[in-house]
N, C-alpha and C positions, 0 to 999 in steps of 0.2 A: 585311259590315262588322263584325258581332259577332265573327266568327272572326278577322278582322284585329286587333281590339282585344285578344282573348285572346292572340293571338300576340305582340303588342307587350308586353303585361303579363308574359307568360312570359319574354320576352327580358330585360325589366327585372329580374325577380326572379333570373334566372340570373346576370346581371351583378352584382347586389347581393350575392348569396351568394358569388360568386366573389371579389369584392373583400374581403368579410368574412373569407373563409377565408384569403386572402393576408395580410391584416392580422394574423389570429390566428397564422399561421405565422411572420411576422416578429417578433411580440411574444413568441413561445414561447421560454422559457428552458430550456436543456438543458445537461447536463454533457458537455463535449467529450471525445473520445478523446485519449489521451496523445500520440499521434503528430501531432495537429493543431498548426498554428503556435503558438508560445508567445511571450508578451510578456516574461515573467520566470520565473525559478525561485528559489524560496526554499530555502535550504540550512541545516540545523541544525548547531550547534557544541556541543561538550561541555565545554570547559575542561580537557581531558585531552590531552596531547601525542600519544599513540598514536592515539586515536580522532579527534582533530582533523586528523591526517595523512590519514585517510580523507576527511574533509570537504574538506580543502584540495585533494586530488587530484580530487575531484568538481568543485570550483570551477574549478580549472585547466583541466579538460576542457570546461567549459561556457562560461566567461566571454567567449570570443571569438564565441560563437554566440547568446547570449541574455543579457539583463540578470540578474545574480545579486543576490539580495536576502538580507540577513542581519540577524537581530535582535541587539541588545546591550542590556544593562541598565546598564553602567557605561562611562564614557569610557575608563577604563583598559583594559578588556577589548577594546574596539574598537582601540585603539592597539597593544596587545600582539598581537592577531590580524593586524592589517595588517603589522606587522613580520615575523611568521612567514610570511605569504603572500608578502611581497616576497622573502624568502630562497628561496622556491620558484619565483621568477620569474613570479608572478601579478601582473598589472597591476591594482593596487588602485584605480586611478582609475576602473576599469570596474565596481567593486562599489558597491552601494547599501546603506548601513547604516540600519536603522530602529530607533529606540529603543523598548524595551518593558520592562514590569516583570518579565517572565520570559524567561530565555534558553531558548527551547523547542528542544530537540535533535531531537525527533521531529515535525518540521513536517508530515509527511504526515497525522498522526492528529488531534490537536486543532487543528492549524493551519488556515488558510483553504482551503476547498474551493470552487472557483469554478465558476459556471455563467454562460452568456451567451446572447444571442439573435443572430439573423442580422445585426443592425445593429452587433454588437460590444459592446453594453452588457453590463455584468457585475453579478452579485450574488454574495454569499457565503452558503453553507449553514452554519448553526449547528446541528449535531447536539448532543444532550445528551452529557455527558462523565462517565464514572465510572472513569477511570484503567484502561482495558482490562478492566474488570470485576473488578479486583483487590480492591477493597474488599468486593465480594460474596464472592469466593473466600476471602479471609482474614478476613472479618467484621470489618473495621475501617472507621472513619469516614474520609472524605476530609479531608485537612488543608488548610490555607490555600494552600499551594503547588499542590496538586492542583487546587483550585478555580480559582486564578488561571490555571493552565495551560489549563484547559478553556475559559476565556474569551478566549484569545489570538486566536481567529478574529474575535471581535466587535471587539476592540481594533484589529486590522489593518484590518477593514472601515472603522472610523472614520478611521484614518490615510489610507486610500485613497479615502475619501468614497464608499463603495459600500453599497447597501442590503443588508440581512441577511434571509434566510429562516430562521426558527427552527423547531425541532421538539422535542417532549419525548422523541422516540425516540432511543436511544443508538446511535451508530455511529462508527467511525473511518475515515479515508480509506483506510488499508490493508486495510480489511475489505470494500470494494466495488470492482467492476471494471465498466467500460462499454465498449461498442464505438463510442460516439459517435453511434449510429443507433437509439437507443431501447431498447437492451437493457442491463439491469443484472444483475450476477451477484454472489452472496454465499454465505455458509455459514450454513445454518439453525441449527445448534447455537450458533454465535457470536451470532447475532441474538437468540435466545431467552435465552441466558445474560446478555446485556447488558440485556435488558428483561424482568425477571421479572414475571409476572402478565399479560403481553401475549400475544395470539395472533399466530401467524405472519402471518395475513392482515391484521391491524392494522399490524404492522411493515411489511409489503410495501406497503401503501397509502401510508404515509408516505414510505418510500424512493422510491417512484415519484413522489409529489407534489413533493417538494423537488428531485429531480434532473431532473424533466421527462422521465423515461423512461416507456416504455409497456409493457414486458414484463420479468418477473423470472425469472431462472434460479437455483434454489436447489440448492446442493450440501449433502449431508446432514451430514457429520461434520467436526469439526476434525481436522487432523493432530496426532498425539501429539507430534511433533517441535516443534510450535508451541503446545502446550497448557499453561496454567498452572493447576495444581491442587496444593494443599499436599501431598497424599499420592499424587500421580501417580508411581508407582514400579513398574516392571516389572523383576523381579529386583532388581538394584541400579542401574538406569538411571533417570534423570529428565531433565526438559527445561526449557528457558527459551524465552520468545518473547512474541509479542504476544497470545497467547491466542485463536488462531483467525482469523488474517488470511489472506485469499484470495491476497494478493500473494506469499505464500511457496510457492504451489502451482500456481495457475492464472492465466493472463493473456490478455487480448485483445491481439492484435498486428495486427489488421485487422478490418474490418467483419464478416467471416465466417471469421476464422481465430483459433484459440485454441491456446496452448501449455500443456501439462500436464507436470508433473514425472514422472519415471519412475525408480523404484528398481531397480537392477540385480538380476537374479534371484539371482546368487551372494551379493550383499550382503544380500539380503532376510533370510536366516536367520542373519546374523552378529551381530545384536543384536536385542533384543526390540522396540525402538521402530520400527525399519525394517520389521520383520515385520508389525506392525499397519498402519503407514503405506502399505506396499505395497498392501494390500487397499483402503485408503481411496482411494488415487490411482486404482486400477482402477475403483472405484465412481464416482469423478468422471467418468472417461472414458465409462463406460456411460451416465451421465446426459446428458453433453454430446453423445453420438452420437445421442440421441433428441431433443435440443433443436433449436429453429429460431429464426431472427431474426424481426423484426416482420412480415416478408413471407412467412414460412413456409419460408424457405430454410435448409438444414442448414449446420452449421459444419464447417470443415476442422480436424482435430485433429492437432497436431504434438507429439511427445514430446520432452522436454528431460531430459538426465541429472541425477542428484542426487548431491551429494557423499557419500562414504562416512562415515557418522557415527562409525565406529570410529577414523578417522584424526583427527577433530577433538574427540571427547569428552574432557573433562578429569576426572581422578580426584581426588576430594576426601576427605580423612579428616575425618569429622564431629567437630566441636568443640562445646563448650558453647554457643557463639554460633550456629554454622551450623545446629545441629539445631532451633533455635527456629523455623526456616522451616516445619517440619512440625508436624502435630498430635500429640496423645498416642497416636493409633492407629498412628503411624509405626512400622514393624516393625524399625527399626535403632536402634543406640545409639551413644553417643560412642565414637570409635575405629574404627567401621566405615567402609568405603570406598564412596562413591557416585560414579557417573559422570554428569556433567551435560553435556548436548548443547547446543552453541550453535546459533543460527539460521542455519546455513550453507545456502545455496540459490543456484542460478543463476536462479531465477524472480524474485528481488527486483531485477531490472534496472530502469533508468530510460530512457525515450525522450524525447529533446529535439530541438531544431532541429539538423539535420545530424549528430547523434551519438546513439549508444545506449551506455549505461554498463552493464557486466555484471561479475559477480564472476570473479576469477581466484585460485585457491587454491594451486596447486602450488608447492612450493619444494624445494630439495635435501633429500633424506632421506625425502620422501613417496613412496608408491607411484607408479610411472609411469602407472598407470591414472587417477590424479587429474589428471595433466597432459593425458592424452588427453581427459578430460571437459572441461577448460578449453577445449581447441581445438574440441571438438564443439559446445559451447554457443555459442562465438563464431561458428562457421560457420553454425549454425542461424539466428542473428539476422542474420548477413550476407546469408543467402539471403532472408530476409523483408524486410530493409531495405537493398537494394543501393545506395541513394543516400546512406546515412548511414555515418559512420565508427564502427566498433565499438571501443570503448575498454574495456580490461580493468583492473579495480581490485581490489586485495585488501581486502575489507571485514571481515576476521576480527576485528579489535579491536572493531568495532561489533556483529558477530554475537554476541560473547560477552555483550553486554548485551541480546540478544533481537531485534535488528533488522538492517537492511542498507541498501544504497544507496537503494532506493525509499523506505524509511521516513524517511530524513533529507533527502528532497527533496520539493518540492511545486510543480507547474507552475501558472502563471497564463496563461490563454490570451490570444491577441491579440484 
């Protein structure tokens, strides 16, 4: 009789803990993978015709597959943009405009970062914001616009009536990647630069807490191509970018599949930035080949071509105004020529319902090798996502500001 009682009690506790575990699993909020079904996509606008042509092409590619949401500050801007979109045969009745105090172009970064649970309930993560670490780099205070931009995620959460999870740790949406199954990936140098005085384990704990992930993969260094430092100059080459975002170099494209940029061996030695970045990308691969998912399963690594920086770098003659970007230690003077590299990359693609948007750079007059890279990059994603249409977009006007397709989009999951 006593044995039977113990048996019944054991069954009761097993059922209780099983139900408790199921409830915990249902209530667990996590950051979904980009390829999961999306309710909406937020797209950034610039108020500049060339750059807004990139945004408009993105909107046209998305708006029949997913709700497109756009911020506006003034009714005039909304009307002007709708007129522009109509001229491009975009059905503006399918667009949702949401008024905000700031027209946030880079919606990936200070914009809303959504998490959800198995029941479909959503929350928004509010990371701290310091303008890509620029005010630390240039030793300047954040202005009112910078601060307002950093609060855009909170304002959007209020508009959508969604709870907010806040953290004092700084991060941007383009600085983190997830496989949707508990793994988060980021760059160590970026995280430490954004959070001076914090240890990496402190940063990691907060990253995992707010995203609901269980495991962190750290890549060591930023690409020079994407690094913002006043005196970053190798020979006479310098760069612009988001200051260490992973979405310029490494992306999850499946639970156990990662794509990594690869600089061509011949191009590696053709400019000083590519020479350093070649080594950094190989370091990434070495790290990822040793990494595993939450179940201990290794990742499949696929290499993606990289545009030739020599083709896209712009030469500038330093003026009294432009030289102020650099410090007194800067080794050049007014009248010298500096080459500035835009954020050209095939890695800054965006995955949405039924489509994947990727960069296409070649035009008449460029080396045919760049045309081959456009096709290779497209074919790689077509092989990974056979059920989605791969749409190529030229993001170069946005690249020259330091971002790309992924930077000016942000998905909201179903």
